[in-house]
C-alpha positions in Angstrom: -19.9 -1.4 3.2 -16.8 0.8 4.3 -15.3 0.8 0.9 -18.6 1.6 -1.1 -18.7 4.8 1.5 -15.3 5.9 0.5 -15.0 4.6 -3.1 -18.4 5.0 -4.1 -20.7 2.0 -5.6 -19.5 2.5 -8.8 -16.0 2.1 -8.2 -13.9 0.3 -10.9 -11.8 -3.0 -9.6 -9.0 -1.5 -10.3 -9.7 1.5 -8.0 -10.4 -1.5 -5.3 -7.6 -2.8 -5.8 -5.4 0.1 -5.3 -6.8 0.8 -2.3 -6.3 -2.5 -1.0 -2.7 -2.2 -1.9 -2.3 1.4 -0.6 -3.7 0.0 2.7 -2.3 -3.6 2.9 1.5 -2.5 1.4 1.4 0.9 3.2 1.0 -1.3 6.6 3.7 -3.7 5.8 6.0 -0.5 4.8 5.4 0.8 8.2 6.2 -2.5 9.6 9.4 -2.7 7.4 10.6 0.9 9.4 10.3 -0.7 12.8 12.0 -3.9 11.4 14.9 -1.9 10.0 15.3 0.0 13.3 15.3 -3.3 15.2 17.6 -5.3 12.8 19.3 -2.9 9.9 20.1 -5.5 7.1 20.4 -4.8 3.5 17.2 -7.1 2.7 15.1 -5.1 5.2 16.0 -2.0 3.4 15.0 -3.5 0.0 11.5 -5.0 1.5 10.3 -1.7 2.7 11.1 -0.1 -0.2 9.2 -2.9 -2.4 6.2 -2.3 0.1 6.8 1.7 -0.2 6.6 1.3 -4.2 3.6 -0.5 -4.5 1.7 1.1 -1.9 2.9 4.3 -3.8 1.6 2.4 -7.3 -1.6 1.9 -5.4 -2.2 5.0 -5.0 -1.9 6.2 -8.1 -4.3 3.5 -9.7 -7.1 4.8 -7.0 -6.4 8.3 -8.5 -6.4 7.4 -12.0 -9.2 5.6 -11.7 
């Protein structure tokens, strides 16, 4: 699989979860930026910042383990 090629065969589940979080939450943060440009609402800002924070947290998990 592609994940095994990128992370390695001996990657822990926590590291795999971090990579999935980076991928999915990063896409949501990008879509949130588009949403903010179309409809600038405080709730959209909060959701985009939350998705970005979760993406960065996943990046920390991937780099630590």
